[in-house]
Steps between C-alpha positions, in 0.01 A plus 500: 500500500475242224527214749203631700287546189580150379437354845160664536398418142577131556330502838191670358490261208510192723254631760257670261247213466484450877470869585226543237318200651530648849379843390212356297379278784535777761314757287227251410458389863480856634251593229293191583488607866332827401218301341464255788486792744208642305299178473603282793635760743827307498767587608329827598163656440480765229126540551508618861375164629174523306555180302597446141445761233222460246638313200361743241634816661811688390698364797351153445615486139840629613515221758421235238774639277745509792432137594505369143788718387703428813472124452581515128801727555632284786485178298619671183200422280392753234742735669536767234131565428410476869786731602392752235141493626606527866739790424210685343276419794759635743553815292125563511498426875779751557365784289128450566507424871828619646620791288146635464546662841712763324832362622613331179876477548507403867396133527578488871256780579227374266560138613552381144845356558390136460301574183795683343749226592268222379453690172877521448556135597230386257645714222835335558343151493316593182833586335708214640240225498482232765847358447626146456360379832132544416201322353517730198850371423404136557195526275697673227772236522251213477287655226680784321228543235256642760735774618 
């Protein structure tokens, strides 16, 4: 048993920066797509083919946050504050829009699965930070007094 634990600890230690990069980019990209779907109907329309949402609507502000937050998370810039903000946004989305149907603990039925998973992913990124393969790390390395 000790051999397996040691093996997986060493493997996790060596792969950790790359896996964190992959997860961060994938989460940021998927979050970005939610915003582009709202404003540009790409890759799909979230407005029923009626064009982009009004910018100063609840969904419009959400779309702006999804685009901006998705890009910042993917490139690893301001990761912790952005992830904290996006986790809160997704918690509000889940409880205000999905769980408000009375089915709180069944995200498949209330269609809040994506919001709940994004919330958890952003909480994890808030705690871990962007990792060593990020702009946050590069900026901190080049100018430690600002971070």
